[in-house]
Backbone bond lengths (Angstrom), bond angles and torsions (degrees), N, CA, C in turn:
res aa  C-N    CA-C-N  psi(-1)  N-CA   C-N-CA  omega(-1)  CA-C   N-CA-C  phi
1 M - - - 1.435 - - 1.532 109.19 -
2 T 1.288 114.69 142.28 1.457 118.95 176.96 1.527 109.41 -83.92
3 Q 1.309 115.75 169.22 1.462 120.85 -179.37 1.524 111.02 -62.62
4 V 1.315 117.55 -35.59 1.466 121.41 179.53 1.528 110.14 -66.13
5 Q 1.327 116.78 -42.16 1.462 120.49 179.26 1.524 111.44 -65.76
6 V 1.318 117.20 -39.33 1.465 121.10 178.43 1.525 109.97 -64.93
7 T 1.319 116.85 -42.81 1.460 120.87 179.15 1.526 110.90 -64.30
8 Q 1.323 117.48 -41.96 1.459 120.47 178.10 1.526 111.09 -65.06
9 W 1.332 117.25 -39.38 1.462 120.60 178.70 1.516 110.65 -63.65
10 R 1.333 117.10 -43.83 1.465 120.94 -179.91 1.520 112.11 -65.45
11 R 1.313 117.93 -34.11 1.469 120.59 -178.84 1.516 113.01 -74.04
12 T 1.317 117.84 -19.50 1.466 120.33 -179.78 1.523 112.30 -94.47
13 R 1.318 117.16 8.71 1.458 122.31 -179.18 1.525 110.30 -140.80
14 P 1.340 116.88 157.29 1.473 119.03 174.21 1.529 110.24 -77.65
15 F 1.327 115.65 71.13 1.460 122.42 -171.79 1.522 112.39 -61.48
16 W 1.333 117.61 -49.58 1.461 120.29 -175.88 1.517 111.74 -69.49
17 A 1.311 117.72 -27.79 1.464 119.89 174.49 1.522 109.90 -63.33
18 G 1.324 116.91 -42.53 1.463 120.63 177.38 1.516 112.48 -64.18
19 I 1.331 116.82 -39.63 1.468 120.62 178.30 1.528 110.42 -61.56
20 F 1.338 116.88 -45.59 1.464 119.68 -179.60 1.524 111.63 -66.48
21 L 1.323 118.04 -34.25 1.463 119.54 177.28 1.530 111.30 -69.77
22 I 1.318 117.35 -34.94 1.472 120.26 175.70 1.529 110.18 -66.42
23 L 1.321 117.25 -42.28 1.468 120.51 176.79 1.527 111.24 -62.98
24 A 1.330 116.87 -37.74 1.464 120.72 177.47 1.523 110.52 -64.63
25 A 1.328 116.64 -42.17 1.461 120.04 179.47 1.528 110.99 -63.09
26 I 1.315 116.89 -41.78 1.466 120.53 178.51 1.523 110.31 -64.16
27 A 1.331 116.17 -42.85 1.468 120.08 -179.53 1.524 111.76 -66.40
28 L 1.317 117.90 -24.84 1.463 120.33 178.00 1.527 112.40 -85.06
29 I 1.323 117.13 -38.19 1.468 120.99 -173.43 1.533 112.14 -78.41
30 V 1.309 118.23 -38.75 1.470 121.07 -171.19 1.534 114.74 -67.67
31 P 1.338 121.94 -49.25 1.475 120.04 -172.12 1.529 116.56 -58.09
32 P 1.333 121.16 -39.73 1.470 117.86 -178.73 1.528 114.06 -66.49
33 Y 1.322 117.60 -19.73 1.461 119.94 -176.27 1.523 113.17 -115.01
34 A 1.312 118.57 2.78 1.459 121.86 179.28 1.524 110.04 -89.15
35 T 1.322 116.05 144.89 1.460 121.41 173.84 1.521 108.13 -124.31
36 L 1.305 115.44 141.13 1.453 122.01 -179.63 1.525 108.00 -109.76
37 H 1.336 116.50 122.00 1.463 121.63 -179.68 1.522 109.55 -98.78
38 I 1.332 115.04 123.29 1.466 121.50 176.24 1.531 106.41 -124.41
39 G 1.293 114.83 96.73 1.466 119.28 -176.93 1.523 109.83 64.26
40 D 1.354 116.29 -122.19 1.461 120.60 177.79 1.519 112.13 -89.34
41 W 1.288 118.02 -4.67 1.467 122.52 -178.73 1.522 110.09 -96.24
42 F 1.297 116.28 153.36 1.449 119.84 170.81 1.520 109.12 -139.01
43 V 1.331 114.22 144.54 1.457 121.83 -179.01 1.521 107.12 -114.41
44 S 1.320 116.02 127.98 1.454 120.96 -179.51 1.522 109.11 -128.96
45 A 1.318 117.15 137.93 1.463 121.88 -179.43 1.526 111.13 -108.63
46 T 1.328 117.30 33.56 1.452 121.37 -179.61 1.525 109.63 -69.65
47 T 1.324 115.64 123.71 1.459 121.20 -177.18 1.527 109.55 -137.18
48 V 1.307 114.51 179.73 1.464 120.05 175.05 1.524 110.13 -66.36
49 G 1.324 117.50 -26.15 1.453 122.04 178.68 1.515 113.90 -68.76
50 G 1.317 118.05 -3.18 1.459 121.46 179.50 1.508 113.28 -61.92
51 F 1.342 117.38 -40.92 1.467 120.21 178.89 1.518 110.79 -65.85
52 S 1.317 116.75 -46.42 1.463 118.70 -178.96 1.524 110.80 -67.91
53 A 1.335 118.55 -30.03 1.463 121.07 176.81 1.521 110.36 -64.30
54 V 1.321 116.88 -44.77 1.463 120.18 178.87 1.526 110.31 -67.35
55 F 1.323 116.86 -42.60 1.465 121.00 -179.06 1.529 110.95 -61.86
56 I 1.323 117.54 -50.05 1.470 121.24 -179.87 1.520 110.21 -67.47
57 G 1.326 117.65 -38.83 1.466 120.68 178.53 1.517 112.67 -61.84
58 I 1.328 117.20 -43.08 1.462 120.55 178.41 1.524 110.58 -65.84
59 L 1.331 117.20 -40.66 1.464 119.38 177.18 1.526 111.60 -63.18
60 L 1.326 117.90 -38.52 1.464 120.14 176.46 1.527 111.58 -65.58
61 L 1.327 117.65 -36.34 1.462 120.44 175.52 1.521 111.60 -64.44
62 V 1.326 116.30 -40.89 1.471 120.51 177.77 1.527 110.37 -64.51
63 L 1.320 117.30 -41.67 1.462 120.66 178.71 1.525 111.39 -65.86
64 A 1.334 117.34 -37.83 1.468 120.33 176.35 1.525 110.08 -62.86
65 G 1.319 116.79 -41.85 1.464 120.17 176.73 1.516 112.41 -64.10
66 S 1.325 116.41 -38.12 1.462 118.56 179.42 1.524 111.40 -69.00
67 L 1.342 116.91 -32.12 1.472 119.07 175.93 1.521 110.99 -63.86
68 W 1.315 117.31 -36.36 1.454 120.86 -178.86 1.517 112.73 -80.29
69 L 1.333 116.60 -39.34 1.461 119.20 -175.36 1.517 113.28 -87.18
70 R 1.311 118.31 -32.25 1.463 123.47 -179.97 1.525 110.06 -130.71
71 P 1.319 118.73 75.37 1.470 120.29 -175.72 1.529 113.49 -65.32
72 Q 1.327 118.62 -16.72 1.464 119.45 178.58 1.521 111.56 -69.89
73 Y 1.335 118.71 -15.71 1.467 122.71 177.20 1.530 111.25 -99.18
74 R 1.304 117.29 26.11 1.465 120.92 -175.71 1.515 112.51 -66.17
75 F 1.332 118.81 -32.61 1.461 119.56 -178.35 1.534 112.06 -68.86
76 P 1.353 119.70 -52.25 1.470 117.69 177.30 1.529 112.98 -63.29
77 A 1.340 116.73 -35.74 1.462 119.46 178.47 1.522 110.85 -67.61
78 G 1.323 117.60 -37.91 1.461 121.18 178.19 1.517 112.39 -66.74
79 V 1.336 116.48 -40.68 1.473 120.28 178.37 1.525 110.05 -66.35
80 A 1.335 116.90 -43.98 1.465 120.01 179.10 1.526 111.08 -63.50
81 A 1.327 117.35 -41.29 1.468 120.76 178.48 1.520 111.00 -64.41
82 L 1.325 117.07 -38.15 1.463 120.32 178.34 1.525 110.81 -64.88
83 M 1.326 117.16 -44.14 1.472 120.10 179.61 1.521 110.97 -66.20
84 L 1.324 117.88 -40.83 1.469 120.45 178.05 1.525 111.43 -65.28
85 S 1.321 116.39 -41.04 1.471 119.90 -179.46 1.525 111.57 -64.79
86 L 1.319 115.99 -43.41 1.464 118.56 178.59 1.527 111.48 -70.91
87 G 1.317 117.34 -33.98 1.466 120.34 176.14 1.515 112.86 -68.30
88 S 1.319 116.58 -29.23 1.466 119.65 179.27 1.518 111.70 -68.58
89 L 1.311 117.20 -22.26 1.465 120.58 177.94 1.522 110.99 -60.42
90 V 1.331 116.68 -33.89 1.458 121.83 -177.80 1.526 111.66 -90.77
91 T 1.339 117.35 -33.08 1.461 119.44 -169.10 1.519 115.45 -99.11
92 T 1.314 119.70 -22.54 1.467 119.78 -171.04 1.517 112.91 -128.70
93 N 1.312 117.19 78.19 1.467 122.14 174.95 1.527 112.11 50.16
94 L 1.305 116.07 55.30 1.471 122.27 -177.64 1.523 111.82 55.01
95 G 1.314 116.00 41.52 1.460 119.85 176.88 1.510 113.47 64.76
96 G 1.324 117.48 45.96 1.460 119.98 -177.37 1.514 110.88 66.82
97 F 1.348 114.41 43.86 1.464 122.24 -177.76 1.533 110.72 56.89
98 V 1.304 115.86 45.33 1.466 128.10 175.83 1.539 112.33 70.34
99 V 1.301 118.90 -21.80 1.465 121.44 -178.70 1.524 110.69 -65.86
100 G 1.321 117.62 -44.87 1.463 121.16 179.36 1.515 112.16 -62.90
101 T 1.318 116.41 -42.20 1.459 120.09 178.46 1.520 110.53 -64.62
102 L 1.321 117.01 -42.70 1.462 120.79 -179.59 1.530 111.22 -62.53
103 F 1.329 117.33 -47.49 1.465 120.60 177.64 1.528 111.38 -62.84
104 G 1.315 116.89 -38.96 1.466 120.23 179.55 1.519 112.71 -65.98
105 V 1.313 116.85 -41.24 1.474 120.70 178.51 1.531 109.99 -66.97
106 I 1.328 117.70 -41.83 1.465 120.36 178.01 1.520 110.68 -63.47
107 G 1.342 116.97 -44.99 1.470 120.68 179.47 1.515 112.83 -63.27
108 S 1.326 116.90 -42.16 1.468 119.40 179.74 1.524 110.62 -69.61
109 A 1.332 118.14 -35.95 1.462 120.34 176.58 1.532 111.05 -65.37
110 L 1.313 116.87 -39.34 1.468 119.79 175.71 1.522 111.55 -64.61
111 A 1.323 117.10 -38.31 1.462 120.53 178.40 1.532 110.81 -66.02
112 L 1.316 116.90 -41.38 1.455 120.32 -179.11 1.529 111.66 -70.69
113 A 1.314 117.82 -31.15 1.460 121.31 -176.79 1.532 112.88 -88.36
114 W 1.329 117.67 -11.67 1.453 121.37 -175.23 1.530 111.43 -68.62
115 T 1.314 116.60 135.92 1.469 122.35 172.39 1.507 108.66 -129.43
116 D 1.290 116.71 150.20 1.462 122.12 -177.67 1.491 111.75 -79.08
């Protein structure tokens, strides 16, 4: 694809909403399974919220894909992403330490506000 075609494709879809939802999914999925090594010590944040983090993160990835592939469904996808992002605040380590929730709310707001 040429640069013009890529630009035209991005303008006909809520592109930045999808990017923010992907960032939210990453921010939710990574912390429960990441370990930090400090010398001989390691810090792990594995919790019961790990399952819900993966579940909500995968759903946000699917919604981001639907925003890009089917932009006519942006309103239901935006509402679902908003509910998942706000629900992650309670279920998944404060929503990926608030970063995931913030990215999810921004992405869903962009999806809801997008017009063709």
